[in-house]
N, C-alpha and C positions, 0 to 999 in steps of 0.2 A: 298519783291515786285518783281514780276516777269515781265520779258519784254515779250511783245507779239511776235508771230511769224506768218509769212505767211505760210498758208496751202493750197495746192491744192488738191482738191477733186473732183471726178467724181461721182455725186450722182445721180442715176435713170437716168444716160445718159447725165446728165446736168453738165457742169464743172462750179467749185466754186473756188474762191480764196478768202480765209478768213484770218483775222487777229485775232489770238486767244491766250489765255494764255497757255503756255505749260502744265499746269495742268488741263486743261479742257478736259472732257472725249468726246468721239465721241457722245454718246447718248446725251449730253448737247448740242453739237454744232448742231447736226441734229435737236433737238426739239427747242432749243432757238435762234439759229443763221439762220437755214434754214426754220423754221416752219414746220418741217415734224414730227408731234406729234403722228404719228401711232407707232413710238418706244416708248414703254412704259417703265417707270421706276418703278420696283417693289422692289426688295431688296436692289438694288445697291451693291451687292456683287458677283454677277455672279452666284447665285444659282437658281434664279427662271426662267431665260430665256426669260423674257417679252421684254427685250431690244435687242433680237437677230436680227442682220442684216447680210447681206452677203457682206464680203469684199474680193474682187477678187474671189468670188464664195465659199468662206467658210463661215460657220456659225460662228458668233463672238459676243461675248457679249459686246455691246457696252458701257456698264457701266464700264468695266474693261480696255478699250482701250483708251488711250489718243488720241485725234484728230491729233495731230502731228506725232503719229506712223502710221497713215492711209495716210500720204503724198503720192500722187500720185496713191492712189487707186481707184479702181472701187468698188462704194458702192451701194448696192441696199436695199432699204427699202421697208415696206410693201406697200407704195404708188407707188413704181415703178413695181409692179407686173402686174397690169391690163394694157392692152393696147387699145388705141382707145375706152375707156369706157367699155371695155369687161373684165370681171374677167378671170384670167388665170385658168388653169385646177385644180391646188391646192385649189384656191379659190372658185372655183365651188363646188368641192367635199366636201369642209367643209360646204358650205352652204347648199347643197343637202342632206348631212348625219348628219346634226345637230352636227358639231364638234366644236360648241361654244355654251356658254350660255351668260354670262356677256359681253364677248368680250375682256376683258383686257389682257388675256395671248394669244389671238388670233394671233395678229401680229408676235409675237415670235414663236409661233407654226407653222404658215405658212412659215416662213423664215427657220426654222429648217427643216421642212417637204421637202422644195424646195433643200436645201442642202444635206438631206439624200437620197432623191429620185435621184439627180443626180449622187451620189456615188453608189447607189443600186436601180436600175430601176425596178427590180422584186423582191422585199422583201417578205419574209414570215411574218406572224404575230408577230413571236417571235422577228425577226429582226426589225420590226416597233416598237415594244415595247422598245427595246433596244435603237433604234435610236432616239426616241422621249423622253426618260426617263430624259433628263436633263431639261426639261420644266415642271413647275408646274402649276397646274390648281385646283381651290378650287371649281369649279361648276360642271364640267362635269362627273367625275368618269372616264374619259380617254377612255371608249368604243367607243364612236362616234368619238374621235380623232384618234383611231387606225383605225376604219371603214373608215373615211375620207381619211386617208393617203393612205390605201390600194386602195380605189376608184380613187384617183389621180393617183397612179401608173397604175392602169388599164385603165384610160383615156389616159394617156400618151402612153401606149403600143398600144392601139387601133387607136390612132392617127398617128402612124408611118406606 
């Protein structure tokens, strides 16, 4: 039997203090304790990327991280991307370029694209393929995901 620990997380700009078991994953805390169900659980082995969130700006598989490891971190989930009811540039690009079908992998794709574009704001097609290759999608065939990520990069560049 494990004793619970207090964890302080800032999720989508909102501070939270939670009492969690040390073995509870960040994905489970986000979904079960905070009700942020946009973070999807697919394989629960870190392979599919559906649970990707940003932890201090880095793309992290939330199913592989214990919530206690995120103590004091800034966490962004897919629910934190839109602002004042407006989709952000990556979300818009995915919607406009059909970068999703069933939508299950989409939150992880969006979060991965955000982290990738923050590191590489003017990527080539090959760099996009490499940067997004850790996320699995069974529906799209990836072409529109690549197109959407390129469109998001172009939109960010045009906005500057």
